C-alpha positions, 0 to 999 in steps of 0.5 A: 500500500502506497500512502501520500501524507499531506501536512498543512496545519500551520506553517510547514508545507510537508508531504511524504510517501509511505509504502507498507509502513516504510518511508520512501520519500518526503519533502518539506518547506518551512515558513519560519523565516516568513513569520519570524518578521512578525514574531509568530505565525500570521494565518493569512500568510501561512495559507498563501504560502501553502497554496503557492508551494503544495503543487510543486512539492507534490511533484517533487516527492513523487519524483524522489520516490520514482512513482506517479500519482496513479500509483497512490493507493491512499491520500492522507491529509491532516484535517485538524486541529490547525489554522483553518485557511491552511488546513483547507489548502491541504484538504482541497489538494488531497480531495482533488488528488483522491478524486482524480486517481481513485485513491482512498481519502483518509482524514488524519487527526494532526495530534494523533499523528504526532503520537503515532510517529513515535511508532515509526522507529519502534513498534508501538505497544498498546495501550500506551500513555501519550503526552502530546506537547507542542506549540498549541497543545499540551495533552495526555492521552490513553492510546488504545489503538491508532484510532482510539485515543481518549483524552485524559488531560488538556491545555487550558490556556498557554501550551508549553510551546507557546510559553517557550516562544513568548519567553523568547520574544520577551528576551528578544530571541528569534522565532521560534524560540524553543530550540534556542532556549534549549541550546542556551540552557545546556550552557547554564546551571539549573536553579530549581526555585527560580520558576514555579511548577504551574498548575500542579497543586490540584487533582487533575491532569490538565495543563496551564503554562500562563503562570510560568510565562508570567513568572519568566516575564517578571524575571526578565523585567527585573533583570534588563541585562538578560535582554542585552545578553540575548541581543548579544546571542542574536548578533553573535557577539556572545561567541566572543564572550564564550571564547574568552572564558575558554582560552582564559583571556579577559572578556571584553568589558563592552560585552554583557555577561551572558552566564545569567541568561544561560542559567535562566534558560536552564531553569526555565527548561527545567521548570517546563520539563518537571511540570510535564513529568509531574502530570504524566506521572500522575496519569501513570499512577492512575492507570497502573498504580504507584510506581515501584518503590514509591512510598504509599500515599498517606491516609487522609484525615477526617475533618469537621464540617458544620459541626459534623464529622466529614471525610475529606472531599477527595474521599467523598468524590468519585474515583476520577476526582480523587486527588493524587499528591501533586509533588510526585503524582503518587496516591489518588484513585486505584487503577481501574481493574477492568482495563489493561495497564499501560505498556509504554510511555509516548511523548511527541510534538515539537517540545518533545525534542527539548533535551530537558523534557526527554531527560525528565521523561526518560527518568520517569520511564526508568522508574516505572519500568516501561519503555519510552517511545520518542520520535527522532527530533526531526519528526517531533515538529510538523511533518508529512511523514507522521501524516502518511504513517498515520494514514497508512495505519488507519487505511490498514484497518479499513478506515477512510473518508468520503469527499465530504470530509471537513477541516477542523480548526483549533478549538473544536474536537475532531469527530470520529467519523470514519467510514469502514472500507475493505483494507487496502 
């Protein structure tokens, strides 16, 4: 089965061909330089760039694979969530190609495709616990199959990737800023108390990074030298300061001290990674029970309420509402004995390429005795390979869509509206 994947959900125009699970060709054009002028993605410009590039990129990926459009069995397209104008460009192209070639059309959930990309290099073990962490979303899923991924926790406001980009913008670093903050942080020392772990003192699996973004903004506001150091990094003059420390010469007094910037970036990376680890560990405990060697959760005390002895609210609540310990994710409700424990941890999305995040989740997986599946850093960002791989998986199950397939912008749920066909 030959599957063409089309990705146009945001600011990358990407196409790839997968034959029976093996990637045979891929192409991508990034719009990062276009949107860097504005410090973020401009939706109208993004859709225009997709429209300008998609035809030529399709010709190129077919040429690289040595096939023709008539050889395609499945056309998979990211249907959402994303920028509506951008999605419509990819959707229209995919429908036209499916109509003219007779290939099956498969609408792919962009977020699910990110998670399934972790199964390209290694076999996916179901059920798995999936963390999707990107510029627009920070979600936790229970991955039952390529089709069924119940959502356990979601972004309430700023996602982790948004926090990285907004802090980079406050410092004056170029868009996108997540990779730069990661690279700068590797040169610094972590101060675990510099930044809070946002929205962990609760009993749920949702995320909110707006408080962390605000805390970082206050640090920048109180330390203007950080902006000067970031400007030195952006212009390349910071390299001279680094070289002077390495060779033992005296640094140029006109150059700002960039060590504080390195330390701030290290501490910010650590705060994001630790927050993700706390919530994923909490989800894992709810699915599988306490981690091996973890201390038992303390018994909750009874308290008086309105002259009557009442149990704590978490004891009276339903099992899904009972609170685990926020600092380590232990305790909380007992796992559901009627469904299988998760067999693997999965992390995907642009922020899953962050070195601090990969280290924190790797440590969690080791303590839990579970494999951690991560896409390669190149497959963490939006790409056509993940859409082609997801489309191939779904088509192999006999799933597809008709030409009435609808694009779903960010903020709306992706419906499970597949039609059953015979397997390709």
